[in-house]
N, C-alpha and C positions, 0 to 999 in steps of 0.2 A: 547524428540524431542524439538528442538528450532525452533520456527516458527516466521517469521518476515513479517510484512506488511508495506512496505514503501510508502511514499507519501509526497507531499508538504502540504497537509491538509490546503488548503487555501480557505475557512475554512474547518475544519473537520465537516462532516455532518452525518445525519442518515444513508445514504447509506454506508459510511465508516464503521460505527459501525455494521450495519447489516451484511456486508461482513465479518468483523472480527469475529463476533459471529457465523456466519454460518460455517466458517472454524473451529472454536473451536468445534462446534457440530459435524461436519462431521468427524473430525480427532480425536475427543475425547481428546482435549487439555485442560489442566488446565490453560494455559497461551498463549497469543499471543502478541508479541511486535510490537507496532506501531512505526515505525522508521521515525522520522521527517527528510525529506530531506531539510537540512538547506540552501544549495546552489545548487539547481537543475541545472545540466548541460544542460538539454534538454529544458529549458524554459528561456525566456528573463527576467523574473522578477516575483515577487509575489505581490499580492494585499495588504498583511499584512506583517509586519516585522517578522523576525524569532522569536523574543521574544514574539510577540502576538500570532503567530501560535503555539508556544510551550505552552503558557498558555491555549489556547483554547483546545489543545490536552489533556493536563492534566485534564482539567475540563470534557471533554467528556469521559475520561476513568474512572472517579471517581466512577461511579455507577455500574460498572461491574468488579469484582476483576480479571476476566480473561484477561482484557484489560490493558496492561502495556505501558505507554508512554516511548519511548526509545530515549535518546538524543545522542546516540553514534556518529551520523553524524554531530552533532552540535559542536563537539570538534575539527573538522578539518576545516581549513581555505580554503582548496582547494575544488573544486566542489565535490558534493556528488555522488560518483560512487558506485553502488551496489557491484561491484567486490571487492572494497577496504574494504567495510563493512564485506563482507563474508570472505575475506582473514584473517582479524583480528579475526573474530569469529571462523573460522575453526582452526586457530592456537591455540586458547585457548581451543577448544573442539574437539580434533582429532577423538574421537570415537562416537560423537553425530550425530544423524540424524538432518540435517538442512533443512529447507524449507523456500522458499521465495514466498509470495503470489503476484500474478500479474493479472491484468485484461486482458481479452481476446484481447482487442484492443492493449494494450502495448505488449502483447505476440507476436502478429503478426509482430510487429516491432522490435523484439528482436535483429536481426542482426545489427540494428543501435546503439545498446548499446556499450559502451566502453568495450573492451575485453569480449564480450558477451559469447564466448564459454567457458571461464573460470567460468562463473556463474554456469553452469551445472556441471562443474567439482568439484565445491565446495558445491553445494546444490541441492535440488530438487526444482522444480517449481510447485506451486499450482495455477492453472489457473481458474479464475472466469469468467463466461460468463456475459459480460456487457449487460444490458438491451438495446434493440434497436440496438445492434451491431451484424451484421452477420459476423462470423469468416471466413475470407478469408485468406488463407495461401499461400505464394508463394512456389515454389518447394523446396527450402531449408528448410523452416519451416515445410512443410507438411512431408518431409522425416524425419526430426528430431523428430517430434511428433510421427510418426509411430514407430520409433526405440526406443524411450525413454518412451512411455506412460506406466503407471502402474495403477493398480486398488487400491492400497493402498501403504503407505510408511513404512510399518512395516519392519524394518531391512534394509531399503534403505538409506544409508548415504548420497548419492548424485546421480545426474544424472537422476532422475525420473521426469516425467511430469504427474501430476495428475490433471485431469479436473473435477472440481466440477460442477455438473449438476444443483444444486439448483438455483432457480431464485433469482437474486439480485434486490435490490430496485433501481428504476430509479431516481437517484438524481445526479446532476452534480454541482461541485463547481463553474464552470463558470456561470451557470444559476443563482445560488445564488448571486454571485457578481453582475450580471446584474440587478437582482431584487433590491438589496440594493442600487446600484448606482443610480437608478431612484426613490428612496424613497418608494419602495414597501416592503411588509412584506414577510419574508422568514422563520418565526419561525416554520412553519410546516415541514421544511426540516432540522432543526437544533436541537441538544440537547438543552434543556431549558437553561442550564448554559452558553452554547456557544452563544445563541441568546442574552442573557443578557449582556455578555461580549462585544459583538460586539456593542451593543447600548451604553454601558457605555464608551467605548473607541472610539466611532464614526468611526468605521472601514468600509471600502468599500463604503463610501458615495461619492457623486459627488464632 
């Protein structure tokens, strides 16, 4: 199985790592690829440059061999669309089980994604329940979830929706940036090496 966990990682924090490690534990994975969204189409900008976000992601993954920083979306100049990443990966791995990890809040908004129906045609979705977020699905997503939900991804090349029930850590990158912008400490929410990198490069300051 090839499992990917995409994000802007601005900055990558302990919540991200816990989520990735939980997926590895739940699915019995030897590896999960953390895909840096270099040019996110759904956001107006990032607090740190793509180069800094990449360095922080590499540092965060260094202590767990299951976590692999993936730069595939950094090689494209156009916006980072999940469907493009999956199309390329599926072309290179036609017989592999593919899975894309997504938070429950983003999952509820899946129809707003570029060519979103193709995402499920290319891969499975592993949905993580975001802390403090009550999953509310519209009719389209409720119907899709009912028809695609699976209990495991064994032999399921694509099209499955697997909901991970394990509790996630309540950490948000936006809150970390707000703390740092006002001169407060956020080390308790960050991998040690990432906190050090942020200070050394004076990121997210006022």
